[in-house]
Structure formats: structure tokens, C-alpha cells
FIGULUM-644926 format. One record per atom (N, C-alpha, C, O): x, y, z. Coordinates in steps of 0.1 Angstrom, whole numbers, padded with zeros to 4 digits, always signed. Layout:
REM residues N
XYZ...
This chain:
REM residues 304
+0009-0012+0000+0001+0000+0000+0009+0013+0000+0018+0014+0009+0006+0022-0010+0014+0034-0010+0012+0042+0003+0002+0042+0009+0023+0050+0006+0024+0059+0017+0014+0070+0015+0012+0075+0004+0006+0074+0025-0003+0086+0024+0005+0099+0020+0016+0101+0026+0000+0107+0011+0007+0119+0007+0007+0128+0019-0004+0130+0025+0017+0134+0022+0019+0144+0033+0020+0159+0027+0026+0161+0016+0014+0168+0034+0016+0181+0029+0015+0191+0040+0010+0188+0051+0019+0204+0036+0018+0215+0046+0011+0226+0038+0011+0227+0026+0004+0235+0046-0003+0246+0040+0004+0260+0044+0007+0261+0056+0005+0268+0035+0012+0280+0038+0002+0290+0045-0008+0295+0039+0005+0293+0058-0004+0302+0065+0000+0317+0062-0008+0326+0058+0013+0319+0063+0020+0332+0060+0032+0330+0052+0042+0324+0057+0032+0335+0039+0044+0332+0031+0057+0340+0034+0068+0336+0029+0056+0351+0040+0067+0359+0043+0070+0368+0031+0063+0367+0020+0079+0377+0032+0083+0387+0021+0088+0380+0009+0083+0383-0002+0097+0371+0011+0102+0364-0001+0107+0349+0004+0118+0348+0009+0098+0339+0003+0102+0326+0007+0102+0317-0005+0092+0316-0011+0114+0311-0008+0115+0304-0021+0120+0289-0018+0126+0286-0007+0117+0280-0027+0122+0267-0026+0136+0267-0031+0139+0273-0041+0146+0261-0024+0159+0260-0028+0167+0247-0025+0165+0240-0015+0174+0242-0034+0183+0230-0031+0197+0234-0034+0200+0246-0032+0206+0225-0040+0219+0227-0043+0221+0234-0057+0232+0236-0060+0210+0237-0064+0212+0245-0076+0213+0237-0089+0211+0225-0090+0218+0245-0099+0220+0240-0112+0235+0241-0116+0238+0249-0126+0243+0235-0111+0258+0236-0115+0260+0231-0129+0252+0222-0133+0270+0236-0136+0274+0231-0149+0266+0235-0160+0266+0228-0171+0257+0246-0159+0249+0250-0170+0253+0264-0175+0245+0269-0183+0263+0270-0169+0267+0284-0172+0269+0286-0187+0266+0296-0193+0274+0275-0194+0276+0277-0209+0264+0277-0217+0264+0280-0229+0252+0274-0210+0240+0276-0217+0232+0289-0212+0220+0291-0215+0239+0297-0204+0234+0309-0199+0225+0307-0186+0217+0316-0183+0226+0295-0179+0218+0292-0167+0227+0293-0155+0236+0285-0154+0224+0303-0146+0232+0304-0134+0230+0292-0125+0221+0284-0126+0239+0291-0115+0238+0278-0106+0226+0281-0097+0219+0271-0095+0224+0292-0091+0213+0295-0082+0215+0286-0070+0226+0283-0066+0204+0281-0063+0205+0273-0051+0206+0281-0039+0205+0293-0040+0206+0274-0028+0206+0281-0014+0218+0291-0013+0229+0287-0016+0215+0303-0009+0226+0312-0008+0235+0309+0003+0247+0311+0001+0230+0305+0016+0237+0301+0027+0238+0286+0026+0230+0279+0032+0249+0281+0019+0250+0267+0017+0252+0259+0030+0248+0247+0031+0259+0265+0040+0262+0258+0052+0249+0256+0060+0247+0245+0065+0241+0266+0061+0229+0265+0069+0219+0256+0062+0211+0249+0068+0219+0256+0048+0210+0247+0040+0215+0232+0043+0207+0223+0046+0227+0230+0042+0232+0216+0045+0229+0211+0059+0226+0199+0061+0231+0220+0069+0229+0217+0082+0214+0213+0085+0211+0204+0093+0205+0222+0079+0190+0219+0081+0188+0206+0076+0181+0198+0083+0192+0202+0065+0189+0188+0059+0195+0177+0068+0188+0167+0071+0207+0180+0074+0212+0169+0083+0205+0168+0095+0205+0157+0101+0200+0179+0100+0193+0178+0114+0180+0169+0112+0175+0164+0122+0175+0168+0101+0162+0160+0099+0164+0147+0092+0155+0140+0088+0177+0144+0089+0180+0132+0083+0178+0131+0068+0178+0120+0062+0177+0142+0061+0176+0142+0046+0189+0140+0039+0199+0141+0045+0187+0137+0026+0200+0135+0018+0204+0151+0015+0197+0160+0016+0216+0152+0011+0222+0165+0010+0216+0175-0001+0219+0187-0001+0208+0169-0011+0203+0177-0021+0187+0179-0020+0181+0184-0029+0182+0177-0008+0168+0178-0005+0164+0193-0006+0172+0201-0003+0152+0195-0010+0146+0209-0012+0141+0214+0002+0134+0207+0009+0145+0226+0005+0141+0234+0017+0134+0247+0014+0133+0250+0002+0130+0254+0023+0125+0267+0022+0136+0278+0026+0141+0277+0037+0138+0287+0018+0146+0298+0022+0138+0310+0024+0132+0315+0014+0138+0316+0036+0130+0328+0039+0139+0340+0039+0151+0339+0040+0133+0352+0038+0140+0364+0037+0135+0375+0048+0124+0381+0046+0143+0375+0058+0140+0385+0070+0128+0381+0078+0130+0378+0090+0115+0382+0073+0104+0380+0082+0099+0366+0084+0087+0365+0089+0106+0356+0080+0102+0342+0082+0090+0337+0074+0087+0341+0063+0084+0327+0080+0073+0320+0073+0064+0313+0083+0068+0311+0095+0052+0309+0079+0043+0301+0088+0037+0291+0080+0031+0293+0069+0037+0278+0085+0032+0267+0079+0023+0259+0088+0025+0259+0100+0013+0252+0082+0004+0242+0090+0006+0229+0084+0004+0228+0072+0009+0219+0093+0013+0205+0088+0000+0196+0090-0006+0196+0101-0003+0190+0079-0015+0181+0079-0012+0167+0085-0020+0159+0088+0002+0165+0086+0006+0152+0091+0017+0156+0100+0023+0167+0100+0021+0146+0110+0032+0148+0118+0045+0149+0109+0046+0142+0099+0054+0157+0114+0066+0160+0107+0078+0163+0117+0076+0166+0128+0090+0161+0112+0103+0164+0118+0109+0176+0111+0112+0175+0099+0111+0188+0117+0115+0200+0110+0127+0205+0117+0129+0202+0129+0135+0214+0110+0146+0221+0116+0147+0235+0109+0144+0236+0097+0150+0244+0117+0152+0259+0111+0166+0263+0115+0171+0262+0127+0174+0267+0105+0187+0271+0106+0189+0285+0100+0179+0292+0097+0202+0289+0098+0204+0302+0091+0204+0314+0100+0211+0315+0110+0196+0324+0097+0194+0335+0105+0188+0332+0118+0178+0324+0119+0193+0338+0129+0187+0336+0142+0173+0341+0144+0171+0353+0144+0164+0333+0146+0150+0338+0148+0143+0328+0159+0147+0316+0161+0132+0334+0164+0123+0326+0173+0115+0317+0164+0111+0320+0153+0115+0304+0169+0107+0293+0163+0096+0289+0173+0099+0287+0185+0084+0288+0167+0073+0284+0176+0065+0273+0169+0064+0272+0157+0059+0264+0177+0049+0254+0173+0037+0256+0181+0037+0255+0194+0025+0260+0174+0013+0263+0182+0016+0274+0192+0011+0272+0204+0023+0284+0189+0027+0295+0198+0036+0292+0209+0039+0300+0218+0041+0280+0210+0050+0276+0220+0064+0276+0214+0067+0271+0204+0073+0282+0222+0087+0283+0217+0094+0269+0216+0093+0261+0226+0101+0267+0205+0108+0254+0204+0122+0257+0199+0126+0269+0197+0130+0247+0199+0145+0249+0196+0148+0253+0182+0142+0248+0172+0157+0262+0181+0162+0268+0168+0175+0260+0165+0183+0256+0174+0178+0256+0152+0189+0249+0148+0190+0235+0155+0201+0231+0160+0179+0229+0156+0178+0216+0161+0165+0208+0156+0156+0215+0152+0165+0195+0157+0152+0188+0152+0142+0191+0161+0143+0191+0173+0129+0194+0155+0117+0196+0163+0106+0189+0157+0103+0189+0145+0098+0181+0166+0086+0174+0161+0075+0183+0161+0073+0190+0171+0067+0182+0150+0055+0190+0148+0044+0181+0145+0044+0173+0136+0033+0181+0154+0023+0172+0154+0013+0175+0143+0015+0185+0136+0003+0165+0141-0006+0167+0130-0015+0180+0133-0020+0181+0144-0017+0188+0123-0025+0200+0125-0018+0211+0131-0024+0221+0133-0005+0210+0135+0002+0220+0142+0007+0231+0132+0010+0229+0121+0008+0243+0138+0013+0254+0130+0028+0257+0135+0031+0258+0146+0036+0259+0125+0050+0262+0127+0051+0277+0123+0047+0281+0112+0057+0285+0132+0060+0299+0129+0074+0302+0131+0080+0300+0141+0081+0307+0119+0095+0312+0120+0093+0327+0119+0088+0333+0110+0098+0333+0131+0096+0349+0132+0107+0355+0124+0116+0349+0118+0106+0368+0125+0116+0377+0118+0130+0375+0124+0132+0372+0135+0140+0375+0115+0154+0373+0119+0159+0384+0129+0158+0396+0127+0166+0379+0139+0171+0388+0149+0185+0392+0145+0189+0403+0146+0192+0382+0139+0206+0383+0134+0207+0376+0121+0202+0365+0119+0213+0383+0111+0213+0376+0097+0200+0380+0089+0193+0389+0093+0198+0373+0078+0187+0377+0069+0179+0365+0064+0167+0366+0062+0185+0353+0062+0178+0343+0056+0178+0330+0065+0188+0326+0070+0166+0325+0068+0164+0312+0075+0162+0302+0066+0157+0304+0055+0165+0289+0070+0162+0277+0062+0153+0266+0070+0157+0262+0081+0142+0263+0063+0133+0254+0069+0134+0240+0062+0131+0239+0050+0137+0230+0070+0139+0217+0063+0128+0208+0070+0125+0210+0082+0122+0199+0063+0113+0189+0068+0118+0175+0063+0123+0174+0052+0117+0165+0073+0122+0152+0069+0113+0146+0058+0101+0146+0058+0121+0142+0047+0114+0138+0035+0115+0149+0024+0113+0146+0013+0118+0162+0028+0120+0172+0019+0107+0178+0013+0097+0171+0012+0107+0190+0008+0095+0196+0002+0096+0191-0013+0106+0190-0020+0084+0187-0018+0083+0182-0031+0077+0192-0042+0065+0195-0041+0085+0196-0051+0080+0205-0061+0087+0201-0074+0098+0194-0074+0080+0205-0085+0085+0200-0098+0099+0207-0102+0101+0219-0102+0109+0199-0104+0123+0205-0108+0122+0211-0122+0114+0207-0131+0131+0221-0124+0134+0227-0137+0149+0226-0140+0157+0231-0132+0152+0219-0151+0166+0218-0154+0173+0211-0142+0185+0215-0138+0167+0201-0137+0173+0193-0126+0173+0199-0113+0178+0192-0104+0167+0210-0110+0168+0216-0097+0154+0222-0093+0146+0225-0102+0151+0223-0080+0139+0229-0076+0141+0243-0070+0132+0248-0064+0153+0249-0073+0156+0262-0068+0150+0273-0076+0149+0272-0088+0145+0283-0070+0140+0294-0077+0151+0305-0080+0157+0310-0071+0153+0307-0092+0162+0318-0097+0155+0330-0100+0147+0331-0109+0158+0340-0092+0151+0353-0092+0154+0360-0106+0144+0366-0111+0165+0359-0111+0170+0366-0123+0163+0361-0135+0157+0368-0143+0163+0348-0137+0157+0342-0149+0143+0338-0148+0136+0336-0158+0138+0336-0135+0125+0331-0133+0123+0316-0133+0112+0311-0133+0135+0309-0134+0134+0294-0135+0130+0289-0120+0133+0295-0109+0124+0277-0120+0120+0271-0108+0107+0275-0103+0101+0285-0108+0102+0269-0093+0088+0271-0087+0088+0286-0082+0098+0292-0077+0076+0292-0082+0075+0307-0078+0076+0307-0062+0076+0297-0056+0078+0319-0057+0079+0321-0043+0065+0317-0036+0055+0317-0043+0065+0314-0023+0053+0309-0017+0042+0320-0016+0045+0332-0015+0030+0316-0017+0019+0324-0014+0009+0318-0005+0009+0306-0003+0001+0327+0002-0008+0322+0013-0018+0311+0007-0022+0311-0005-0020+0301+0015-0029+0289+0013-0024+0280+0003-0031+0272-0002-0012+0281-0001-0006+0271-0011-0003+0258-0003+0000+0258+0008-0005+0247-0010-0003+0234-0004+0011+0229-0009+0013+0229-0021+0019+0225+0000+0033+0220-0004+0033+0205+0000+0030+0202+0011+0036+0197-0010+0038+0182-0007+0051+0179+0000+0061+0186-0003+0051+0170+0009+0063+0165+0016+0065+0151+0012+0056+0143+0012+0078+0148+0010+0081+0135+0006+0083+0125+0018+0082+0129+0029+0084+0113+0014+0085+0102+0025+0097+0104+0033+0108+0106+0027+0096+0102+0047+0108+0104+0055+0119+0093+0052+0116+0082+0049+0131+0098+0054+0141+0089+0053+0143+0080+0065+0139+0083+0076+0149+0068+0063+0152+0060+0075+0165+0063+0081+0169+0057+0091+0172+0073+0076+0185+0077+0081+0183+0086+0094+0176+0096+0093+0189+0082+0105+0188+0090+0117+0196+0103+0115+0206+0102+0109+0190+0115+0120+0198+0127+0119+0212+0125+0126+0213+0119+0136+0222+0130+0119+0236+0128+0124+0240+0140+0133+0251+0139+0139+0233+0151+0134+0234+0162+0143+0222+0165+0151+0211+0167+0145+0223+0166+0164+0211+0170+0172+0210+0185+0176+0199+0189+0180+0220+0191+0175+0219+0206+0177+0232+0212+0171+0242+0204+0168+0232+0225+0169+0243+0232+0163+0244+0246+0168+0234+0253+0170+0257+0251+0171+0259+0264+0176+0257+0274+0165+0256+0270+0154+0254+0287+0169+0252+0298+0160+0265+0306+0159+0271+0311+0169+0270+0308+0146+0282+0316+0144+0277+0331+0141+0270+0334+0131+0281+0339+0150+0278+0354+0149+0285+0360+0137+0296+0357+0134+0278+0369+0131+0285+0377+0120+0296+0386+0124+0306+0388+0117+0294+0392+0136+0303+0402+0142+0301+0414+0135+0292+0415+0127+0308+0425+0140+0308+0438+0135+0317+0440+0123+0328+0436+0124+0312+0446+0112+0319+0448+0100+0328+0436+0096+0340+0436+0096+0320+0425+0092+0328+0413+0088+0338+0417+0076+0335+0426+0068+0348+0409+0075+0359+0411+0064+0356+0401+0053+0355+0389+0055+0356+0405+0041+0355+0396+0030+0368+0396+0021+0372+0406+0015+0374+0384+0022+0387+0384+0015+0385+0383+0000+0376+0376-0005+0394+0389-0007+0393+0392-0022+0404+0386-0030+0416+0389-0026+0402+0378-0040+0411+0374-0049+0412+0384-0060+0402+0391-0062+0424+0385-0067+0424+0395-0078+0416+0391-0090+0417+0379-0094+0408+0400-0096+0399+0397-0107+0407+0398-0120+0419+0403-0121+0401+0395-0131+0407+0396-0145+0409+0410-0149+0417+0412-0157+0402+0420-0143+0403+0434-0146+0409+0442-0135+0406+0454-0134+0416+0436-0127+0423+0443-0116+0431+0455-0121+0432+0465-0113+0436+0454-0133+0444+0466-0138+0436+0478-0140+0441+0489-0143+0422+0477-0139+0414+0489-0141+0414+0497-0128+0409+0508-0128+0419+0493-0118+0421+0500-0105+0434+0508-0106+0445+0503-0109+0433+0520-0103+0444+0530-0101+0450+0526-0087+0445+0518-0079+0461+0532-0084+0468+0529-0072+0459+0534-0061+0457+0527-0051+0454+0546-0062+0446+0552-0053+0432+0543-0051+0427+0541-0039+0427+0538-0062+0415+0531-0061+0417+0518-0053+0409+0513-0046+0429+0512-0055+0431+0499-0048+0433+0503-0033+0428+0495-0024+0439+0513-0030+0439+0517-0015+0425+0520-0010+0422+0516+0001+0417+0527-0017+0404+0530-0013+0395+0518-0011+0387+0517-0002+0398+0507-0020+0389+0495-0020+0392+0488-0007+0383+0482-0001+0404+0488-0002+0406+0480+0010+0408+0488+0023+0411+0482+0034+0405+0501+0023+0407+0510+0034+0394+0515+0040+0395+0522+0050+0383+0512+0034+0370+0518+0039+0360+0507+0042+0360+0496+0037+0350+0511+0050+0338+0503+0052+0328+0505+0042+0326+0517+0037+0320+0495+0038+0309+0496+0029+0297+0493+0035+0296+0485+0045+0286+0499+0031+0273+0496+0037+0265+0489+0027+0264+0492+0015+0258+0478+0031+0249+0470+0023+0236+0478+0019+0229+0482+0028+0233+0480+0007+0221+0488+0003+0209+0479+0002+0209+0467-0001+0197+0486+0004+0184+0479+0003+0182+0472-0010+0174+0462-0011+0189+0476-0021+0186+0470-0034+0193+0456-0034+0189+0448-0043+0201+0452-0025+0206+0439-0025+0197+0428-0025+0186+0429-0018+0199+0417-0032+0190+0405-0033+0198+0393-0035+0210+0392-0033+0191+0383-0040+0199+0369-0043+0208+0370-0055+0217+0362-0057+0206+0380-0063+0214+0383-0075+0227+0389-0070+0238+0384-0074+0227+0399-0063+0240+0406-0058+0238+0415-0046+0228+0420-0043+0250+0417-0041+0250+0427-0030+0255+0440-0037+0265+0441-0044+0247+0451-0033+0251+0464-0038+0256+0472-0026+0250+0473-0015+0268+0478-0027+0275+0483-0015+0278+0498-0018+0282+0502-0028+0275+0505-0007+0278+0519-0007+0291+0523+0001+0293+0518+0012+0299+0531-0006+0312+0536+0000+0317+0548-0008+0310+0553-0017+0329+0552-0004+0335+0561-0012+0336+0556-0027+0341+0545-0028+0333+0563-0037+0335+0558-0051+0349+0554-0053+0358+0560-0049+0350+0543-0061+0363+0538-0065+0367+0543-0079+0359+0542-0089+0378+0547-0080+0383+0553-0093+0386+0542-0103+0392+0532-0099+0382+0544-0116+0386+0534-0126+0397+0540-0135+0397+0552-0139+0407+0532-0138+0418+0537-0147+0413+0539-0161+0417+0549-0168+0404+0530-0165+0399+0531-0180+0384+0534-0179+0378+0532-0168+0379+0541-0189+0365+0544-0190+0359+0538-0203+0347+0540-0206+0366+0530-0210+0360+0524-0222+0348+0514-0217+0347+0510-0205+0340+0510-0227+0331+0499-0224+0336+0486-0227+0344+0485-0237+0333+0477-0221+0337+0463-0222+0325+0454-0228+0314+0456-0225+0329+0445-0237+0319+0436-0242+0316+0426-0230+0325+0423-0221+0304+0420-0230+0301+0411-0219+0311+0400-0218+0315+0394-0228+0314+0397-0205+0324+0386-0202+0318+0377-0192+0309+0381-0185+0322+0364-0191+0317+0355-0182+0320+0359-0168+0331+0364-0165+0311+0358-0158+0313+0361-0144+0309+0348-0135+0301+0340-0139+0314+0349-0123+0313+0338-0115+0307+0343-0101+0307+0355-0099+0303+0334-0092+0298+0338-0079+0310+0345-0072+0321+0341-0072+0306+0356-0066+0316+0364-0059+0323+0375-0067+0331+0383-0062+0320+0375-0080+0327+0386-0088+0323+0400-0084+0311+0403-0082+0333+0408-0082+0331+0422-0078+0332+0431-0090+0343+0433-0096+0321+0436-0094+0320+0445-0106+0322+0459-0101+0317+0462-0090+0329+0467-0109+0331+0481-0106+0323+0489-0116+0326+0489-0128+0312+0496-0111+0303+0503-0120+0309+0516-0124+0318+0521-0118+0304+0522-0135+0309+0535-0139+0308+0546-0128+0316+0556-0127+0298+0544-0119+0297+0554-0108+0306+0552-0097+0306+0560-0087+0314+0542-0098+0323+0540-0086+0318+0529-0076+0326+0525-0066+0306+0525-0077+0300+0516-0068+0305+0502-0071+0310+0499-0082+0305+0494-0060+0309+0480-0061+0297+0471-0059+0289+0473-0050+0296+0461-0068+0286+0451-0068+0292+0437-0067+0300+0434-0075+0287+0428-0058+0292+0415-0055+0281+0405-0059+0271+0405-0053+0284+0397-0069+0275+0388-0075+0272+0376-0065+0282+0370-0060+0260+0372-0064+0256+0360-0055+0250+0349-0064+0253+0349-0076+0243+0340-0058+0239+0327-0065+0231+0329-0078+0232+0322-0087+0222+0339-0078+0214+0341-0090+0219+0352-0099+0211+0358-0106+0232+0353-0100+0239+0362-0108+0238+0359-0123+0236+0347-0126+0239+0368-0132+0239+0365-0146+0252+0358-0151+0262+0358-0143+0252+0352-0161+0264+0344-0164+0274+0353-0171+0285+0349-0172+0270+0364-0176+0280+0374-0182+0277+0388-0177+0266+0391-0173+0287+0396-0178+0285+0410-0172+0293+0419-0181+0303+0415-0187+0289+0432-0182+0297+0442-0189+0306+0453-0182+0311+0462-0188+0307+0450-0169+0315+0459-0161+0328+0452-0157+0327+0440-0155+0340+0459-0155+0351+0452-0151+0351+0445-0138+0347+0451-0128+0355+0433-0137+0355+0424-0125+0369+0426-0120+0379+0420-0124+0370+0435-0109+0384+0438-0103+0387+0428-0093+0399+0428-0089+0378+0420-0088+0382+0410-0078+0371+0400-0076+0360+0402-0081+0374+0389-0069+0364+0378-0067+0365+0375-0052+0375+0372-0047+0354+0376-0045+0353+0371-0032+0355+0357-0030+0351+0349-0038+0363+0353-0019+0366+0339-0016+0353+0331-0014+0344+0336-0007+0352+0320-0021+0339+0311-0020+0336+0307-0007+0324+0305-0004+0345+0306+0002+0342+0301+0016+0333+0312+0024+0328+0309+0035+0332+0323+0018+0324+0333+0025+0309+0334+0020+0302+0344+0023+0305+0324+0012+0292+0325+0006+0281+0326+0016+0272+0333+0014+0282+0319+0027+0272+0318+0038+0271+0331+0045+0260+0336+0047+0283+0337+0047+0283+0350+0054+0276+0361+0045+0268+0368+0050+0280+0361+0032+0273+0370+0023+0258+0368+0023+0251+0378+0022+0253+0356+0024+0238+0353+0023+0232+0360+0035+0220+0362+0033+0238+0362+0046+0232+0367+0058+0233+0383+0060+0228+0388+0070+0240+0389+0051+0242+0403+0053+0229+0410+0049+0223+0407+0039+0224+0419+0057+0212+0427+0055+0214+0441+0053+0225+0446+0055+0205+0448+0048+0205+0462+0045+0209+0470+0057+0204+0468+0068+0221+0479+0056+0225+0486+0066+0238+0480+0072+0246+0487+0079+0240+0468+0071+0252+0461+0076+0265+0467+0069+0264+0471+0058+0276+0466+0076+0288+0471+0071+0298+0460+0068+0298+0450+0076+0306+0461+0058+0316+0451+0055+0329+0458+0050+0329+0469+0045+0340+0450+0052+0353+0455+0047+0358+0444+0038+0354+0433+0038+0368+0448+0030+0375+0440+0020+0390+0437+0025+0396+0446+0031+0395+0426+0022+0409+0424+0026+0415+0416+0014+0408+0407+0009+0427+0418+0011+0435+0411+0000+0437+0396+0005+0440+0393+0016+0436+0388-0005+0442+0374-0002+0456+0374-0005+0461+0384-0011+0464+0363-0002+0478+0364-0005+0480+0364-0021+0491+0369-0025+0471+0359-0028+0473+0359-0042+0472+0373-0048+0475+0375-0060+0467+0382-0041+0466+0396-0046+0480+0402-0048+0482+0409-0058+0489+0400-0037+0501+0406-0039+0501+0422-0034+0492+0426-0027+0511+0429-0038+0512+0443-0034+0512+0452-0046+0513+0464-0044+0512+0447-0058+0513+0457-0070+0499+0462-0072+0489+0457-0067+0499+0473-0081+0486+0478-0084+0480+0473-0097+0471+0480-0103+0484+0462-0101+0478+0456-0112+0487+0455-0125+0482+0450-0135+0499+0460-0123+0508+0461-0136+0510+0447-0141+0512+0447-0154+0509+0436-0134+0511+0422-0139+0500+0418-0148+0501+0408-0155+0489+0426-0147+0477+0423-0156+0476+0431-0168+0466+0430-0175+0485+0440-0170+0483+0451-0181+0483+0445-0196+0480+0452-0205+0487+0433-0197+0487+0427-0210+0473+0422-0215+0471+0419-0226+0464+0423-0205+0450+0419-0209+0444+0430-0218+0447+0442-0215+0437+0426-0228+0430+0436-0236+0419+0443-0229+0413+0438-0219+0416+0455-0235+0405+0463-0228+0392+0456-0232+0381+0461-0228
């Protein structure tokens, strides 16, 4: 006899709650970004806490959380941004497995620290994949749409694998976190003064930031050249220098090509930190060892 279909109802969808998994790697040559969970560490932890396989689909919330009512008993976990978690208005554990009874309501409140929370359920959320992934890509519109009120979400059969983690500590973002930067292919577009300015100031995360990119406000960075570039391939963490002197850092839903000079690339180990930066937060940049001390003269053989 087949297992009974399990599902949850969306009571409150939140400002932007999307389905996310490990994304669509390997399709950039077709113009398809990787997408996937922005905070990959919190995504993987949430799935481990409920015994899911590593690629299971979760919900990624943005700032104000989400509320679901479960038609069947379920094991859930909430990770990522620090937030109050409640079942039927009773406080329960954050970043640990929580049993939700039949008909119970799960509330993930607004983030206290960080920006994005991850909600996993044993068995994973079941939605139709697009190009091999259930992730929503904001830039292209690929994948299932963001949650809406009263939507029914199917839940897959629970795994027989016991959770390998029963709780996890929270890593604070700290004040003005530092993002380490590798030299980009257009590092030579930075003047000596611009390179000094890039690494000597604090930047503020702007409200226009989203899953596509972080937009940062600081003292404008000077460009050595002012010619236009043909579109070039870009990767996660690429730091584009706009004609206005603003800096943009691409995240998971970034385009596959861009037309502004990429002067640096954020170290990939900082993906989870970047995912949790919210409007008004401050960040600083630091050179990696590969950057060296020159102002880019070793890159001047690159064409404009």
C-alpha cells in the first residue's frame, strides 16, 4: 500500500520565501546560473538535522520568516538567520530537530541576526524540478515561484536515516565582517589610489541587494579606464566596478555574463556570510595572498 501523501499549508508566506536546493551547476555555458541556497552551510545543516539527503529541497526565507500548518506529523529544523521558532505559539528549539504534530502550526519569526532562515522537513519539500533543480532563480525566473498564502506543499516520505546532528551552535556575523578578495581579471582597471580606497574603507549593504547581488555603498572607487567592455563570463563572488564607482558583488542568482570590469572575486568560503548580510550592515574587504602588493601592472597585458 502506498504511503499517504503528506503536505503543509502556507499560512503566512513571508516577504520572499523560495524553494531552494543545491542549484543547477554546470549549465553556465547555456546561460543558466547555478542558483541554489545562498547560505549553503545552513542549508546543508538543516537537511542533516532532519536526516535528509544533501540535495533535498528546503524553504529559504527572507527576513520576516514564514508560517506553515502541517496536515501530518513531521520532523523539521530551522537554521540560518537567528529567529524565534514556535509550534502552536510555544517556543521550540532553533537549529535543532523539532517534532511537529498533525495539524500543528509552525511559525518562524523575523530574523534577529542575519537575513535568511532555512526550513527543512524530513522527506523534503516536493516541487517540480526545472533543469534538474527545484531552486527558484530570481533573475531568470526558473524554478517554482515564491510561496503564496494557502498554497499546499507536498512533503516526501521520511528517510530511514537518523539525523547525524542533534543541535548546532550559531556563528555570529560580528561587526563589519571582512570579505577576502582574490584578484579579478580586470584588476588593472584599478588605479593605485582606487586599490587603496577599496581596502581601506567600510561599505554599507544597500536595500537594493538581493539573491542576485550585494550592492555596496562607500567612497566611489576610481577606474583607470572608462571604455566599455563587451560582456564577459562572471562567477559567484565577482566584484564588478560600476561607472559610478559603486561595487557590486554577485551571488547565486547572478547573470552568467556581465559588462563591467571584474576587479576582484570574493573567496567562495564566504558564501554563507554574504547570504546573511542585510541592508545597513557594514563590511570590509581584505586582500588574499594571491593579490600581492602591486597595483595591477602584472595584468596590463589583458586587452580592454
